[in-house]
N, C-alpha and C positions, 0 to 999 in steps of 0.2 A: 728826566729830568731829563741841546737837542732833546727831542721828546723822550728819549729813553734814558738819558743820563740821570733821574728822580731824585723830597725833604720831606732824613729824617730824615725817595725817593727820597736822597738824604734829606732829612727833614730840615731847615728850609728857608727862610726867605733871604733874598739877596740884600745885603746892607742891613741885616738885622731881621730878616724874615725867617719863617719857620722852616720851610720845606726844602729848599734847595738841596726844597721841598723839600729840603729838603730833601729826601728823597729823591737822588737823581738817577736817571737811567741813561746809560750810554749805548744806544743802539745803532747809531749812524756809522756806517762803515768808515767814512773819512775820519771820524773821531777816534775810532779804534786803531786804525792804521797809524795815525799821527801819534797817539799815545804809545803805541808799541815801539815806534822808531825812537821816540824821545826816551823811553824807558831803557832801550838797549844802550843808547849813548850814555845814560846816567850810570848804568851798571858797569859798563866798560871803564868808567872813570873811577870805580871803586865804591864800596858800600861801607857805611858806618856799622859798628857792631854795638850790641847792648847786652852786657852780661854773657858774652860768648856767643850770642846769636846774632846773625845778620839781620839788620833792620829791614832788609829787602825780602826776607823770608815770610811766607804766609804762615799764619797759625796752623800747626799740624800736630801738636803734642797730644791733644785730647780731641776725640771725635764722638759726637752723639748723633744717632740716626733715628728719625721718626718718619711718619708718613710724608713722603715728598719733601722732606726737610733734612738737611745735613749741616751740622754745626761743627766747624773746626775751630778749636779754641786754644789759646796759650795756657789758660788756667783750667783746672778741673771743673767739669760741668756734668751733673747727674742727669740721666735720661728722664727722670720724673721730677726734675726741678720745676718750680713755678714758672720760670722763664720759658722752658720748652713746652710746658702744658699750655701756657697762654698763647704761644704761637700756633699750636695745634688747634686751639679753640678759635683763634682768629681766622685761620684757613677755612675752617668749617663755616664760620659766619659769612665770609666773603663769598664762598661758593653757593651757599644756600640763599643769601640775600639777592645775588645776581643770577641765580639759577644757572650756574656754569657747570660744565661737566668736570669730572675728576681729571686734573691735569696729569700728563705723562712725565713732564720734566720736573725734577726737583729744584728747590731753591737752596743754594749753598750759602751759608753764613760764615764769614771769616771774622772771628771775634778776637781782637788784639787785647793784650793784657792792660795797656794803658794808652793814653792819648799820644804820647811821644812816639811809641813804636808804630801806631796806626798812621800818624801824620807823616812820618818819614817814609813809610811804605807807599802811601798814596802819592807823595811828592815824587818819589823815584819811578813808580809804576805808571802814574797818570799825571805827569807834570803840567798838562794843559787844563786840568780841572781846577775849579775854585776850591778854596779851603772850606771843608764842610765837616760836620760832626759824624756823618755817616753817609754812605752812598749805596745806591743800587746800580749795578752795571750789567746790562743785559747784552748778550751776544748770541750768535748761532750755536755756540758750544756750551755756554754756561749762563745761568741766571744767578748772579753773585751779589751778596750784600756784604759790605765792609763796615765794621763798627768796632767800638772799643768799650771796655768796662768803664763805667762812669755813672754819675748820678742820673743821667738822662737815657741810659741804655734801653730801658723798657719802651719809652716813647719812640726812640730812634728805630728800634727793631720793628715795632708795630707799623710804623710808617713805611720803612723800606721793604719789609717783608710783604706788605700789601702790594707794593709795586711788583715784587717777584711773582706772587700768586697771580696777579692780573696778567702779567706778560707770559706766564706759562700757558695761558689759554687764549689770549687776545693778541692779534698781530698788529693792528693799526689803531690803537687807542689814542685819540687826540690828547695833546699835552694837558690842556686845561682839565679834561675829565680824568686823566691819569692822576693828576695831582689832587683834584677834588675828591676822588675816591680814597686816595691815600690819607687825606686829611679827615675824611669821614670815618675811616676805620682806625684812626690813630688813637683817639682817647680810650681810656680803660673802659671795659664793658659797662661798669656801673654808671658811666657818664652818658650812656645811650647816644653816642656819636656827637655830643656837644662839647665844644671847647670854648670856654668863656673869652679867650683871647679873640677868636673870630667874632663872637657875638658883640663884644664891647666895641671893637674897631668898626664893625659894620653899623652898629646902632648909632655911634657918633657920626659916621658918614651920612647915614640916612637923615639925621637931624640937620645936617648941613646941605641937604638937597640931593645927595647922591642917588643915582638910579642904576639898577643892575643892567648890564649890557652883554648878553650872551654872544651875539655876533662878534663883538670886539674880542672877547676871550678866545673865540675860535680862530682868530687870526694869529694868535701866538703860537710859534713853532719851536722856539728855543728857550731853554731854562733861563738863559741870560736875559731874556725879554720880560720874564715874570717878576713883578714887584709884589710887595707884601699884600697890597689890596687885591691883587689877582688871585692869590691863594685864598684869601678870605672869601672872595666872591665865588670862586670855584667850589669851595666847600658849601657855600650857601645854596647854590643851584642844586648840587647833589643832595644835600640834606632836605631841602624843600620838596624835591621831587620824590625821593625815596620814602619820605614820611607822609606823603599825601594819600588821600583816600578817594581821589577824583580821577584816577587813571594815569596820573603822571608817572607813578612808579613803574607801571607796566610799560609805558612808552619809553622811559629811560632804559629799562632792562632790555627791551626790544632793540633799541639803538645800540646798546653795548654788544648785543649778540651779532649785529652786523659787522662789528669790528673783529670778529673771529676769522672771517674769510674774505670780506670785501677789501680790495686793494685800496679803494678810496671810499670809505663809508659815508662821505658827505657830512653835512653839518646838522647837528641836532636842532639848531634854531630853524632850519628849513622844515624839518619833520614836524615841528610844533608851531609852525608859523601862525596858524589860526588862533593860537592861544598865547602868543608871545606877550601881548600887553597884560593879560590877566596873570601870566606867569611871573612877570616882573612884580606885579602887585602882591602875589602870593609870597615871593621871596622877601619882600619888605615886611609883610605882615608876620611871616614866620620868624624872621630875625627879631622883630620888635617884641614879639610875644615871649621870647626866651629871656630868662633872668640872668643878667650879667653880673650880679652882685658878688659872685664867688671868684671874680677875676683875680683877686689877690692871692688866692690859693690854687689857681688853675695851673695846669701843666702847659708850659710854653710850647707851641707847636715845634716840631723838630726842625722845620725849615727856618725858624726865626731865632732860635736861641744862639747866644754867643758864648763860646767857652770862656769862662772867667780868667783862667790862668794865661791863656795864649792871646786873649783879645780877639778871637776869631768867631765869626758867626757860624751857627750850627745849621745843619741840613736836615732834610726830612729825616 
């Protein structure tokens, strides 16, 4: 989410989008320094309390540890709970799908008891960030996910945790691909990486003459620049390539691997320049072939959802 601050990678979309991503990732040094300074000023001014606990405190009452995952929670959480097991399975899916090595850095999840405590902490600690349902904040010292117990917790964690796993292995993942992958791995396993919200919006756009434009996506460098359709399209490119049987999946994985070490990995569109036109056609064909009829019961992407109570849009 800058590229690192991730929807939902807080899931997500600005002005009503899923990800802001959903999923946002804060990796730029300037963002971190600014947030730290503002946080210090806010804390010197005093902190609100909630049932005897400072709202500026991170969750620390309960801790669960799994492989490369640490969850600090305000509320009790069992090591073998469905939530923990799902994140473990998600990590395995990400690494195996993208052929990534076992990461050395753990992802730390801070799970607040409710939206109020989460929102107050984020406001005090990261006053420059937009209001989101969840965030992924990556730095040199910690890969952290911030979220709270609520109806969308599973969706938010899948999106933001994906950002964490990706950034534990990849150094320079382009923003559009960071968000596209988080959107790809966000749906429950039984949805096979399909979210009907993406499909329905893109299908309607295609009927209106919309065309995929990967070079345009590649120009986006800050989460604030990404609109809802950018999240939809990012997912569509990732989904189409990873589900293909014509070599596109291997090309995408190869490109992702260059992001492990290359300071400037270049643009994917350049690497697949010879097949750009057919690539656009495949995206359109793939999206059009998916059934959007389940839209009414689909999970709203993390970056798009708006918290009902507070009237705020959700993040990856």
